[in-house]
C-alpha positions in Angstrom: 0.0 0.0 0.0 1.3 3.4 -0.9 2.1 5.4 2.2 2.7 8.7 0.5 0.6 11.7 1.5 -2.5 12.8 -0.4 -1.6 14.7 -3.5 -0.9 18.4 -2.9 0.1 19.3 -6.4 -0.8 17.9 -9.8 1.9 18.3 -12.5 0.7 18.0 -16.1 2.8 17.2 -19.1 1.6 19.3 -22.1 2.0 17.5 -25.4 -0.3 14.5 -25.6 -1.9 15.2 -22.2 -3.3 18.8 -22.3 -3.1 19.3 -26.1 -3.4 16.7 -28.8 -0.2 17.7 -30.5 2.0 14.6 -30.9 0.8 13.5 -34.3 1.3 17.0 -35.7 4.7 17.3 -34.1 5.9 13.9 -35.4 4.7 14.6 -39.0 6.6 17.9 -39.1 9.8 16.3 -37.6 9.7 13.3 -39.9 9.0 15.4 -43.0 12.0 17.6 -42.3 14.3 14.6 -41.5 13.3 13.0 -44.8 14.2 16.2 -46.6 17.5 16.1 -44.8 18.2 12.6 -46.0 17.2 10.8 -42.8 13.9 9.0 -43.3 12.4 7.4 -40.2 9.2 5.5 -39.8 6.5 6.8 -37.4 7.2 3.9 -35.1 10.8 4.9 -34.9 9.8 8.5 -34.3 7.5 7.7 -31.4 10.0 5.3 -29.9 12.8 7.7 -29.8 11.2 11.2 -29.7 8.0 10.9 -27.6 8.3 13.0 -24.4 12.0 13.8 -25.0 13.6 17.2 -24.9 15.0 18.7 -28.0 18.5 18.2 -26.6 17.8 14.5 -26.2 16.4 14.2 -29.7 19.4 16.0 -31.2 21.8 13.8 -29.3 20.0 10.6 -30.5 20.0 11.7 -34.1 23.7 12.6 -34.1 24.7 9.4 -32.3 22.4 6.9 -34.1 21.8 8.4 -37.5 24.7 10.8 -38.0 22.4 13.7 -38.6 22.9 17.2 -37.1 19.8 19.3 -36.4 21.3 22.5 -37.5 20.0 25.9 -36.4 18.4 26.6 -39.8 16.7 23.2 -39.8 15.4 23.7 -36.3 14.1 27.2 -37.2 12.2 25.7 -40.2 10.8 22.9 -38.1 9.6 25.5 -35.6 8.0 27.6 -38.2 6.1 24.8 -39.7 5.1 23.4 -36.4 3.7 26.6 -34.9 1.9 27.4 -38.1 0.1 24.1 -38.0 -0.6 24.4 -34.3 -2.3 27.8 -34.8 -4.7 26.2 -37.3 -5.0 22.5 -36.2 -4.2 22.1 -32.6 -7.0 21.0 -30.3 -7.2 20.4 -26.5 -7.4 16.9 -25.2 -11.1 16.2 -24.9 -12.4 16.9 -21.4 -9.1 18.2 -20.0 -10.3 21.7 -19.1 -13.2 20.3 -17.1 -10.9 17.7 -15.4 -8.4 20.4 -14.3 -11.2 22.7 -13.0 -12.6 19.8 -11.0 -9.4 19.0 -9.1 -9.5 21.7 -6.4 -5.7 21.4 -6.1 -2.7 23.5 -7.3 -1.7 22.5 -10.8 1.3 23.3 -13.1 2.7 22.3 -16.4 6.1 20.6 -16.8 6.9 20.0 -20.5 9.9 19.0 -22.6 8.9 21.8 -25.1 10.3 25.3 -25.1 8.4 27.9 -23.1 6.9 29.9 -26.0 5.7 26.7 -27.7 4.0 25.6 -24.4 2.3 28.9 -24.1 1.2 29.0 -27.8 -0.2 25.4 -27.4 -2.1 26.3 -24.3 -3.2 29.7 -25.7 -4.7 28.4 -29.0 -6.6 25.7 -27.1 -7.9 28.0 -24.4 -6.1 26.2 -21.6 -3.5 28.9 -20.7 -5.6 30.6 -17.9 -5.8 27.3 -16.0 -2.0 27.2 -15.6 -0.4 30.6 -16.1 2.1 31.5 -14.7 3.0 28.0 -13.4 4.7 26.7 -16.6 8.0 24.9 -16.5 10.1 23.8 -19.5 13.0 21.4 -19.9 15.0 24.5 -21.0 15.1 25.4 -17.3 17.0 22.4 -16.2 20.3 20.6 -17.0 18.7 17.3 -18.0 15.3 16.7 -19.6 13.0 13.7 -19.2 13.6 10.8 -18.3 15.8 12.6 -15.7 13.8 13.9 -12.7 15.2 17.4 -12.9 12.1 19.1 -14.5 9.6 17.6 -12.1 11.8 18.4 -9.1 12.1 22.0 -10.3 8.3 22.3 -10.6 7.8 20.9 -7.1 10.4 23.3 -5.6 8.9 26.3 -7.4 5.4 25.4 -6.3 6.5 24.7 -2.7 5.4 21.1 -2.8 7.1 17.9 -1.4 7.9 15.6 -4.3 6.2 12.8 -2.4 3.0 14.8 -2.4 3.1 15.4 -6.2 1.2 13.5 -8.8 2.2 13.6 -12.4 -0.1 13.1 -15.4 2.0 11.9 -18.4 1.6 10.1 -21.7 5.2 9.1 -22.5 7.5 6.4 -21.1 10.2 9.1 -20.6 7.8 11.2 -18.5 6.8 8.3 -16.4 10.4 7.4 -15.8 11.1 11.0 -14.8 8.2 11.0 -12.3 9.4 7.7 -10.7 13.0 9.1 -10.5 11.6 12.2 -8.8 9.8 10.1 -6.2 6.3 11.1 -7.5 3.3 9.0 -8.3 2.1 9.1 -11.9 -1.1 8.6 -13.9 -0.5 7.6 -17.5 -2.9 9.1 -20.1 -3.4 7.1 -23.3 -6.3 9.0 -24.9 -4.3 11.1 -27.4 -4.6 10.5 -31.1 -1.0 9.2 -31.1 -1.8 6.4 -28.6 -2.5 3.8 -31.2 0.4 4.5 -33.6 2.8 4.8 -30.6 1.6 1.5 -29.0 1.3 3.7 -25.9 -0.8 1.4 -23.7 1.8 -1.4 -23.8 4.7 1.0 -23.4 3.2 2.6 -20.2 1.9 -0.7 -18.7 5.6 -1.8 -18.5 6.3 1.1 -16.2 3.5 0.3 -13.7 2.1 3.8 -13.1 -0.5 4.3 -10.4 -3.3 4.2 -13.0 -3.8 4.3 -16.8 -6.7 6.3 -18.2 -7.9 7.0 -21.7 -10.6 9.5 -20.7 -9.8 12.7 -18.8 -13.2 12.5 -17.1 -11.7 9.7 -14.9 -8.9 11.9 -13.6 -10.5 13.9 -10.8 -12.0 10.8 -9.1 -8.6 9.0 -9.3 -6.8 11.9 -7.7 -9.5 12.3 -5.0 -9.1 8.6 -4.1 -5.3 8.7 -4.0 -4.0 8.1 -0.5 
């Protein structure tokens, strides 16, 4: 039986948890990599990029594929991605209602850059639920699966890590939560869940619970002991 205190802070990942962005992001990334002479399958993309910081993605591409994500390439990727977000990005169904029902402090801790997080939350109408409590992997030395980002969020929010509960969709994020000493709920309701074989991937990491519907979140958190 888990002896940790009742949650005092809920930390949300952004991409794939608050906003349904992962399929768009992967399409943009794979398109640019193909143009750069490094075609990857969607399965490879999800396996190696999902939930990871840009630094981790750059390191993997350089090490495993001999490809350098140059500044011009990154700038073009960013331009295409944000343009599509402004037109296509949608919130995860039911997430605003779930956050409002929590009656607990909340924040965002994402591998994305701060302006991308705010754009994502802004175009989907979710920004007022979290601002100014938004934390990015650019604020720490090591991105997920390292615990640094979640520990930073807990410290800035004045919460004991043992009393934090993380909502994540990626194996890297779940590993980061575990390394930070935090409980986690895995969300598998994003449009990328099927192509990424997400359910099987997160089951192996034994989170506190796995949900595919955000309507289930408030009751789970209220029942956490």
